[in-house]
C-alpha positions, 0 to 999 in steps of 0.5 A: 066897781061892778058892771052889773048887779050880777057881779055883787057876789064877786064884789062881796068876796073882794070886800071880805078879802080887802077889809075882813068879814063883817058881823052883819051885811045889810042888803036890799031885796035884790034877787042877786043878794037874797036867793039861795045858791047865788055867789053872794049868799054862798060867800055870806054863808061861808064867812058866816056873816049875818044877812039883814034886809031892808024892806022892799021899796025902802032905800032910806033904810040903807044908809049906804044909798045916800052915800052912793047918791053923793058918790055919783054926783061927785063922779059926774062933776069930776068927769065933766069938769076934767073932760075925762073919757067915758071909758075911764068911768070906773077909775073916777068912781073908785077914786071918789069912793076911796076919798069919801071912805077915808075922810070924815063928814063931820069934825070928830067923826070917824071915817067910813074906813075906820068904822069898817076896819077899826084902823085909822086910814092912811090917805097919803097915797090918795092925796099926792096926785089928783084924779086925771092929773098929768104925770111923768112916769117910768115903766122901766127902772133902767130909764130913770136917768132919762126923761119920763113918759107923759101920762094921766094919773088914775088912782092907786093900784091895790094888789099890784106892786108895792104901796104907792103904786099907781094906775097911769093912762099912757099916751096910746090909751093903754093903762099901766101900773107903776111906782115911779111917778112924778108931778108935771110942773106948772112950767112943763104944762 
C-alpha cells in the first residue's frame, strides 16, 4: 500500500511487475498521475499503456472508487473487531484487497484478478488462515521437531520464499516471513 499519493509511480511499477501491462490505465486528474516527468507517467510511457482520465470532480467515473470504499469499510471493521494494532494497518488492508480481488461479487461473474490477468486465481494461500489468527511458526528448519513459536498471521508474503510463505507477527513485535506455519487449536487457545 502507498503511504502517500507521491508513491503512485512505485505502486504502478509494482502492478506492472506483478500483473502485467494494461492496455489502458484509468486515472483521476491528480498531479502525481498526470504531470509530465512524474514516475507514474514515466512508467506508463515506458510500458506504452494508454492513459485515460476521469473528469475532474467525478469519482463515479472510476469504478475502482466504489471498491476502495468497500475495502476501507471492511478494513475498519476487521481492525476494530480483532483489536489489531494500528501499525499493522497495511497488512490488514492488503489482506482484504487480495480477498476482494480474488472473489466474485455475483454468481457467474469473473473475479477482478481474472479480469486483469486472464488467469483463474488460486485463493488457497489466502484461505488457510484468517487475518490476525494465532499460529505456530518455525523460523528455523532445525527446530521443527521442537515446539513452534506463537505468532499472529498477517498474510501472504509475495516475493519472499516459496508459495505459501506468510507474514507472521512475532511476540516481540517484529514481523518475519516463513513457510512453516500451523494453526493454533481451540484447545491450545
